[in-house]
C-alpha positions as CSV (number, residue, x, y, z in Angstrom):
1,M,-34.6,-17.6,-1.2
2,S,-31.1,-17.6,-2.6
3,E,-28.1,-16.5,-1.2
4,E,-26.8,-12.6,-2.1
5,K,-23.6,-13.2,-3.6
6,K,-20.9,-11.9,-1.8
7,T,-18.3,-9.5,-3.4
8,T,-15.1,-9.6,-3.0
9,R,-11.9,-7.6,-3.4
10,R,-9.0,-8.0,-6.1
11,G,-5.8,-7.3,-4.7
12,I,-3.4,-5.9,-5.4
13,A,-0.1,-8.1,-6.6
14,A,2.5,-5.6,-6.0
15,A,1.4,-5.9,-1.7
16,K,3.7,-8.7,-1.9
17,P,7.4,-6.6,-3.2
18,L,5.6,-4.0,-1.4
19,K,6.4,-5.5,2.3
20,K,9.8,-7.3,1.5
21,L,11.0,-3.6,1.2
22,M,9.0,-2.9,4.4
23,A,10.6,-5.5,6.1
24,D,14.4,-4.8,4.1
25,Y,13.5,-0.6,5.1
26,F,13.4,-1.9,8.5
27,Y,15.9,-5.2,8.2
28,E,18.8,-2.8,7.2
29,M,18.1,0.0,10.3
30,D,18.0,-2.6,12.9
31,D,21.7,-4.1,11.6
32,A,22.9,-0.8,11.6
33,A,21.4,0.1,14.6
34,K,23.0,-2.7,16.6
35,T,26.7,-2.3,14.5
36,G,26.9,0.9,13.9
37,S,27.7,-0.3,10.3
38,R,25.7,3.0,9.5
39,K,24.6,5.9,10.5
40,I,21.0,7.2,11.0
41,A,19.1,10.5,10.5
42,W,15.7,10.6,12.8
43,C,13.5,13.3,10.3
44,T,10.3,13.9,10.0
45,S,8.4,13.5,7.1
46,V,9.0,16.4,4.8
47,G,12.0,17.1,5.7
48,P,15.2,16.9,4.1
49,A,15.5,13.4,3.5
50,E,17.9,13.4,-0.3
51,L,20.4,15.5,1.8
52,L,20.2,12.8,4.2
53,R,20.3,9.9,2.0
54,G,22.7,12.0,-0.2
55,M,25.3,12.1,3.2
56,G,24.8,8.2,3.5
57,F,22.2,8.5,5.9
58,L,19.6,5.4,6.9
59,V,16.6,7.6,7.4
60,Y,13.8,6.5,10.1
61,Y,10.5,9.1,10.5
62,P,9.0,8.4,13.0
63,E,5.7,10.0,11.9
64,N,5.4,6.9,10.3
65,H,5.9,4.8,13.7
66,G,3.1,7.1,15.1
67,A,1.2,6.2,12.4
68,M,2.0,1.9,12.4
69,L,1.6,2.6,15.9
70,G,-2.1,3.4,15.6
71,A,-2.8,0.4,12.9
72,T,-2.1,-1.7,15.3
73,R,-3.9,-0.1,17.8
74,M,-1.5,0.2,20.3
75,A,-1.8,4.7,20.7
76,T,-4.5,5.0,22.7
77,D,-2.4,2.2,25.8
78,L,0.7,4.9,25.4
79,I,-0.6,8.4,24.9
80,P,-1.5,8.7,28.4
81,Y,2.2,7.7,29.5
82,A,3.1,11.2,27.7
83,N,-0.1,13.2,28.5
84,A,1.0,12.1,32.1
85,M,4.8,13.6,31.6
86,G,3.0,17.1,30.5
87,Y,1.9,17.0,27.4
88,S,-1.5,18.2,26.2
89,P,-3.5,15.0,25.1
90,D,-5.8,18.3,22.5
91,I,-1.3,17.7,21.1
92,C,-0.8,16.0,17.5
93,S,-1.0,12.1,19.1
94,Y,1.5,11.0,16.5
95,L,4.6,12.8,19.2
96,T,2.0,11.8,22.3
97,C,2.0,7.8,21.3
98,D,5.7,7.8,20.4
99,V,6.7,9.5,23.6
100,G,4.3,6.7,25.0
101,S,6.3,3.5,23.2
102,Y,9.1,5.0,23.9
103,L,8.7,5.6,27.9
104,Q,7.2,1.9,27.5
105,K,9.4,0.0,25.3
106,K,7.2,-1.3,23.2
107,T,6.8,-0.6,19.4
108,P,4.5,-2.5,17.0
109,L,8.1,-3.5,15.0
110,T,8.7,-6.3,17.7
111,M,5.1,-8.0,15.9
112,A,6.1,-7.3,12.5
113,Y,9.8,-8.0,12.5
114,N,10.6,-8.7,15.4
115,I,12.2,-5.4,16.6
116,E,12.9,-5.3,19.3
117,S,13.3,-1.8,19.7
118,V,13.6,1.3,17.2
119,P,17.3,1.8,15.9
120,R,19.1,4.6,18.3
121,P,19.2,8.0,15.5
122,D,22.5,9.7,15.0
123,V,21.3,13.2,15.0
124,L,17.6,14.2,15.2
125,V,16.5,16.7,11.2
126,F,13.6,18.4,11.7
127,N,11.3,21.0,8.9
128,T,8.1,22.5,10.7
129,N,6.3,22.1,7.6
130,Q,3.7,20.2,8.3
131,C,3.3,20.3,12.0
132,R,5.0,22.9,14.0
133,D,5.1,19.7,16.9
134,V,7.7,17.8,15.1
135,Q,10.0,20.4,16.5
136,D,9.9,20.1,20.5
137,W,9.1,16.4,19.6
138,F,11.8,15.6,18.8
139,A,13.6,18.7,21.1
140,W,12.5,15.9,23.7
141,Y,14.5,13.0,22.1
142,S,17.4,15.6,21.9
143,R,17.8,15.9,25.5
144,E,16.9,12.4,26.1
145,L,19.5,10.7,24.4
146,N,21.9,13.4,24.1
147,V,22.3,13.4,20.5
148,P,22.7,16.7,18.4
149,L,19.6,18.1,16.5
150,V,19.4,20.3,13.6
151,G,16.5,21.5,12.0
152,V,14.5,24.2,9.2
153,H,12.1,26.4,10.5
154,T,9.7,27.0,6.9
155,H,7.5,29.6,6.8
156,R,3.5,28.7,7.3
157,D,0.3,30.8,6.1
158,I,1.6,31.4,3.1
159,G,-0.2,32.8,-0.3
160,D,2.2,33.2,-3.3
161,I,5.8,32.2,-2.8
162,G,8.4,34.6,-3.7
163,E,12.3,34.0,-4.0
164,P,12.9,36.0,-0.4
165,Q,10.7,32.4,1.2
166,I,12.8,30.0,-1.5
167,K,16.3,31.6,-0.7
168,D,15.6,31.9,3.4
169,I,14.3,28.4,3.5
170,A,17.8,26.5,1.0
171,S,19.9,28.6,2.8
172,Q,18.6,27.4,6.4
173,I,19.1,23.8,4.9
174,E,22.8,24.6,3.2
175,D,24.2,25.3,6.0
176,L,23.1,21.7,7.6
177,V,25.9,20.7,5.9
178,P,28.5,21.3,7.7
179,E,26.8,20.0,11.3
180,L,25.4,17.0,9.7
181,E,29.3,16.4,8.2
182,K,30.5,16.3,12.4
183,V,28.4,13.7,12.6
184,T,29.3,12.0,10.0
185,G,32.9,12.6,9.6
186,E,33.0,12.5,5.8
187,K,32.9,15.8,4.1
188,F,29.6,16.2,1.5
189,D,29.0,14.8,-2.1
190,M,27.4,17.3,-4.3
191,D,27.4,14.6,-7.4
192,R,25.4,12.2,-4.2
193,F,23.4,14.5,-3.0
194,K,22.0,14.8,-6.7
195,E,22.1,11.3,-7.2
196,A,19.5,11.1,-4.6
197,L,17.6,14.0,-5.2
198,G,17.2,12.6,-9.0
199,H,15.9,9.6,-6.7
200,S,13.1,11.5,-5.1
201,R,12.3,13.7,-8.0
202,R,11.5,10.1,-9.7
203,T,9.6,8.6,-7.2
204,S,7.7,11.3,-7.1
205,E,6.5,11.4,-10.6
206,L,6.0,7.4,-10.2
207,W,4.0,8.7,-7.2
208,K,2.0,11.2,-8.7
209,A,0.9,9.0,-11.5
210,C,-0.2,6.2,-10.1
211,L,-3.0,8.3,-8.0
212,E,-4.4,10.6,-11.4
213,A,-4.5,6.7,-12.1
214,S,-8.1,6.9,-10.1
215,A,-9.2,9.4,-11.9
216,A,-10.5,5.9,-15.0
217,I,-14.2,5.3,-14.1
218,P,-14.3,2.8,-12.5
219,S,-11.2,3.4,-10.8
220,P,-8.5,0.3,-9.9
221,W,-8.0,1.2,-5.9
222,T,-8.7,4.1,-3.7
223,F,-7.7,5.7,-0.6
224,F,-7.3,3.0,1.6
225,D,-5.1,1.4,-0.4
226,A,-2.9,4.9,-1.5
227,T,-2.9,5.4,1.9
228,I,-0.8,1.6,2.2
229,H,1.3,1.9,-1.2
230,M,3.0,5.4,0.1
231,A,5.0,3.8,2.3
232,P,8.1,4.1,-0.5
233,A,7.0,7.6,-1.4
234,V,7.6,8.5,2.7
235,V,10.5,6.2,4.4
236,S,12.7,5.7,0.7
237,R,12.8,8.5,-1.4
238,G,16.2,9.3,-2.2
239,T,16.8,5.9,-3.1
240,K,16.4,3.7,-6.1
241,A,14.4,1.7,-3.9
242,A,11.2,3.3,-4.4
243,N,11.4,3.9,-7.4
244,D,11.8,0.4,-8.8
245,Y,8.8,-0.3,-5.9
246,Y,6.3,2.3,-8.3
247,E,7.9,0.6,-11.7
248,L,6.4,-2.2,-10.6
249,L,2.9,-0.3,-9.6
250,L,1.8,1.5,-11.9
251,P,2.0,-0.6,-14.9
252,E,-0.8,-3.1,-12.8
253,L,-3.3,0.0,-12.2
254,E,-2.7,1.1,-15.7
255,Q,-3.5,-2.9,-16.4
256,R,-6.1,-2.4,-13.8
257,I,-8.4,0.3,-16.2
258,K,-7.3,-1.7,-19.5
259,D,-9.6,-4.7,-18.6
260,G,-12.0,-2.6,-16.2
261,V,-10.9,-3.9,-13.0
262,A,-12.7,-1.2,-9.8
263,A,-11.2,-1.4,-6.6
264,V,-15.0,-0.8,-5.9
265,E,-17.3,-3.3,-7.6
266,G,-20.8,-1.8,-8.8
267,E,-18.5,1.8,-8.4
268,K,-21.9,4.1,-7.8
269,H,-20.1,7.6,-6.2
270,R,-16.5,8.5,-5.7
271,L,-15.4,10.5,-2.8
272,Y,-12.6,13.0,-1.8
273,W,-11.3,11.8,1.4
274,E,-9.7,15.6,3.3
275,G,-7.4,15.2,6.4
276,M,-5.2,12.5,8.4
277,P,-6.4,9.1,7.7
278,I,-7.6,6.2,10.4
279,W,-5.8,4.6,10.6
280,G,-7.0,1.4,13.6
281,K,-9.6,1.9,11.3
282,L,-8.4,1.6,7.7
283,R,-9.6,-1.8,7.2
284,D,-13.1,-1.4,8.1
285,L,-13.5,1.8,6.8
286,S,-12.4,0.2,3.4
287,E,-15.2,-2.6,4.2
288,Q,-17.7,0.4,4.4
289,F,-17.5,2.9,1.7
290,F,-16.7,-0.7,-0.3
291,S,-19.9,-2.1,0.7
292,L,-21.6,1.0,0.4
293,K,-20.1,1.0,-3.9
294,S,-18.2,4.3,-3.3
295,C,-14.8,4.7,-4.1
296,V,-12.5,7.7,-2.0
297,V,-10.9,8.0,-5.4
298,A,-8.8,11.6,-3.6
299,S,-7.1,12.8,-1.1
300,T,-5.1,16.4,0.0
301,Y,-2.9,13.3,2.4
302,C,-1.0,11.4,0.0
303,N,0.0,14.0,-2.2
304,S,1.6,14.9,0.4
305,W,4.5,13.3,-0.9
306,I,5.1,14.1,-4.8
307,F,8.2,16.6,-4.8
308,D,7.9,17.0,-8.0
309,Q,9.6,20.5,-8.3
310,L,13.0,18.7,-6.6
311,D,15.8,19.5,-10.3
312,P,19.3,18.6,-9.5
313,D,20.8,20.7,-11.2
314,E,19.3,23.9,-8.1
315,P,19.7,21.2,-5.5
316,F,19.2,23.3,-2.8
317,E,16.6,26.1,-4.0
318,S,14.4,23.3,-5.5
319,M,14.5,21.1,-2.4
320,A,13.1,24.5,-0.7
321,R,10.5,25.0,-2.8
322,A,9.6,20.9,-2.3
323,Y,9.1,22.0,0.1
324,T,7.2,25.0,0.6
325,E,4.4,24.7,-1.7
326,L,3.5,21.7,0.2
327,F,-0.9,22.8,0.2
328,I,-0.2,22.4,4.2
329,V,1.9,25.3,4.0
330,R,-0.6,27.7,2.5
331,D,-2.7,30.4,3.9
332,E,-6.8,30.2,3.9
333,P,-7.7,31.7,0.8
334,Y,-4.6,30.1,-1.4
335,K,-6.3,26.7,0.0
């Protein structure tokens, strides 16, 4: 009996420059933390990153660190240390594994980049749009590290979004400026802010086009690929580096479509993924779906970093709209 032919997936070439981009991101942050050459802001995943970039901060995302802890399967060992402090096992595991990581002085950055610890912040900035827990998470670090804490309190469970909500969030974002100026010691530069907004808008356009490539039959990539390649849209938005990366990835996906390259050979089923990635099982799940000739082509998660409402001509208002029109913020009838 002849052996069953084993199929293998054709890798995405842009993965190599992605690894360099992420390494450069963390090394720059580590150097700044050690030398004091740049101010560092910790920011929630859908916080006002464009404002921070425009004010010269390097931006670190604890939620990204939580995902790394999950992907490396360190989270399970670290969460109990946060639980022992009183944090409920029922709240966000990003919070509890990150706090546990801090308490135990362990981070996946050490294994990946030989970086001893996450960068110490000069300021903590949150937005409660995606998660209410981030306010308490950052407040704990503010007390622990004696670092200033500022944030935006987004309206939740809303259907139609009107001008009152937009004006409120825009004013909250604008009110951050004087507090952030105290940290940087520099005056706010509107042109620099608009430049960061323009970069984020372009990143969103490119990332959206990448995700829409999955509409092709067969799909050139899967949800599991996208959870990795979304990293620049999360941690580097507001920078040219993110745009440069997606200007590499998008043509590659388009070429795969032209060449009929399938992410899942013999694709039979096309599926939608609801909710968060299961970070510690990404590879296992990817291989399982592949073996079943099933391609996960869409998700709400990867679309959460598309902010095509951003407009440098209306910087604060467009940021407010982009961060308030998120799917997760809306009420059930809207969804």
